[in-house]
N, C-alpha and C positions, 0 to 999 in steps of 0.2 A: 503493499500499500503506500510505498515512497518514506522519506525521512521522517515527514510526520507524525509516524506509527510505528516504523521500526527505526532502530540503532544501536549499531555493535549487536545483532538480534544471534549471531553464533553464541556469543559471550554469555547473553542474559541464557537462554536456552540450556548452557553446561550449569549454571545457575539452579535454573528449575529444577534440573534432573535429579538436585540433591535432595537427600532426605533430612527428617526429624530437625521440621519446623514447628516454630514456636509463635502463634497467635499476642501480638502485641496488642494492638490495637484496632476497633472498628468502629465505622462511623458511616452514615447516611444523612446523605442532603444533595438538595437540589437535583434527585434524580440519580444521584452517584453514591453507590456502594462503594466502600474504602477499606480495604484490610492492609495490617503490616504486620510483617512475619521476618521472624529473625533464622537463617537456615542454621543447620549446624556446621556448613564451612565460614561461617563467619560473612554473610552478606544480610541487607534488609531487602526485603522484596514489599514493593506496593502497588497492590492488583487494586485496579480500577473498574466496577463492572456498571455500565451504562444502562440504564431503561431505555433509553431514546438513543439518535444516534451521537457520538462524540463532538464535542464542540470545538469548530476551527478556531476559535479566538481564546479561549482560557483554556489551556492545554498543561495542567501543573507537571505533568509528567516531561513535557519537552523546556520544561522553563527550569524545572530543579537541574535535569540532566544539562544542561547549558549552562547552567553556573559552575554547577560540581567542574565540568569540564573545565571551566575557564579558572577556577581558585586550583585545581589540581594537586587537592588534599592541604594546601595551606589554608588552615585554620576550620578545616570542613572535611568532610568524607569524603572518598574517591568514588567515581561514577563508574558502571558498569554501562547500563544499555536501557532500553524498552523497547517491549514490542507489542503488537495489537493482535489481538487473535478474536474468533468466536467460539463463544461456550453457553451453549443449551439455548441457541438464538438470540443471545447479547451479546455486546461487544465489549471486549475488556481491553483493557489496558494496561501493561505490567513493567514496573520501573526496578530496576534492580541499582542497588550501590552498595558498598563496601560499611561495612559494621564497624564503629567507634566505638571501644570500652571506655566508660569513664562513671567519675562520678557526679551528679547534677550539681549545680551551683545553687546552695540554699538560700544566701541571703546576699543582698546587693547593697557593700558596704564600699564606702571610701578606697579602702585599700584594692579592691579587686576593678574599681573605673579603669586607671589607668590600661590594665590588661584588655579589658572591654574596647576600649578607645580604637588601642592599635588593631584590635581586633577589623572593626568596624570598617578604620580609613584603611586596613588592608583590601577587604574587599570593597570599597568604594572606588580607590586606587585600580582595581581589576574592571571597574565598571559594571557591579554587582550589587544590588542592594536587596536586603531579604525581606522585606515588609512585613517580618513577624519575630522583631524583634523582643521576644518574650523571656523573663528568669529562664522558663522550663527549656527552652532551647540551647541554653548554654551549657557544656558540661567540661570536666577537666581529666585529661586523659592520663594515661599511664606514665607519661612524661611531664605530667604536671603541666602541661598547655591547655591553654583555653580551647574549644572546639564550638562550631556553631554547629544543630543537627540538620534542622529541618529547612531546606530550600523551597518547599513546594508552590508558597509565593511569592518566589523569589523574578525580580527583572533583571534584564542583562542589555547593558548599552552599551555603544562605542565610545570607546574614551574621550574623543572628542565631540559626541552628541552633547550638546547644550541642556538637554532633555535631562541628562545624569543628575546634574545637581537640583532637579525637583524631584526626583527619585531619592537624591540620598535627603533632600530635606523631609520628605514622608518618611524614611528611616527613622531619622534621629525622631521625628516628633512622636511615632509610634513606642520606639523606645522609653522616652519622656514617661508616655501614659503607661504605660505595659506594663515595662521593669521597675521604673522609678517612682511608679504612681505620684507622679507631679511633686516631689520631693526636691525644693529648689537649692538647696544645699546641693545635694548631690547632683543636679540638672548643671549647677554653673560649673564645679570641678569637673565633670563629664566632659561637657562643653570645651574649658580651657586645656585638657588633656587631647581632645579632637583635635581642636586646630592647631594646634602647637605640632602635632605629627601630619596634619592633612598635606598632602602634594597638590592642592588645586591650586595652589598660589596665591596670593592677594585679592584679584578677582574674582577667582573662581569661588574663594571663599565668604565673599561678599554675597554674591549672587546665593549660595546656599544660606548663609545666614538671612536674608529677605524673604527667602522663599520660604524658610521654615517659618519666619514671623508671621505669612499670609498665611500658612496651612494651621497653624495654630489659632491664628483667628478666624478664618475658615469654619475650620472644627466648632469652635465656639457656638460661630453663628447659627451653627445646624443643630450639634447636639446641647446647646444651653451652657452655659458656665460651671463650673464641676461643683458639685453639691458637699 
């Protein structure tokens, strides 16, 4: 079916032929049933079963694989690929990536903000935004390094695409809301660490700051002030 539904199919099928799968998560939303498995040989399998035709625009398996391919294990899992197939008259899309063992980040404190800022700068410099910067997506691996796990909502930009700045602003704002819980002290510490490391240059950083302020105002206008 072309690259929209298949990438590295042979490698994916080798993983699918292994046994000892463990179901980690299941979710049903918007006509899609998603299951996440851990295989016995150290891979994560995400299986999307669609009640209708798979979407042509919102394809999280494509975005996740593109993001992981861009990052190549730098603070993220390594990619394998994805395939599409029919099962029981329904279209299934299966994404495979490598498993990363580690301990969850239990709390966000000032001591860890420098590490998170460094990780997000690395992603953004590669043209990748997570769009899902929640605390539960950060783990510390066996080497003691921070790793971000879930790129199902990721966006991938050309490094020279000005829309990257808007994506970065949205990513940072979500981190402020979802992980820092609008803690202003932690937010200011994080921003200081982030922009000290940012490679965007003065004009790029200024654009990100402006777009971040705009996204915050837009969110407040739509959702109302925080309670």
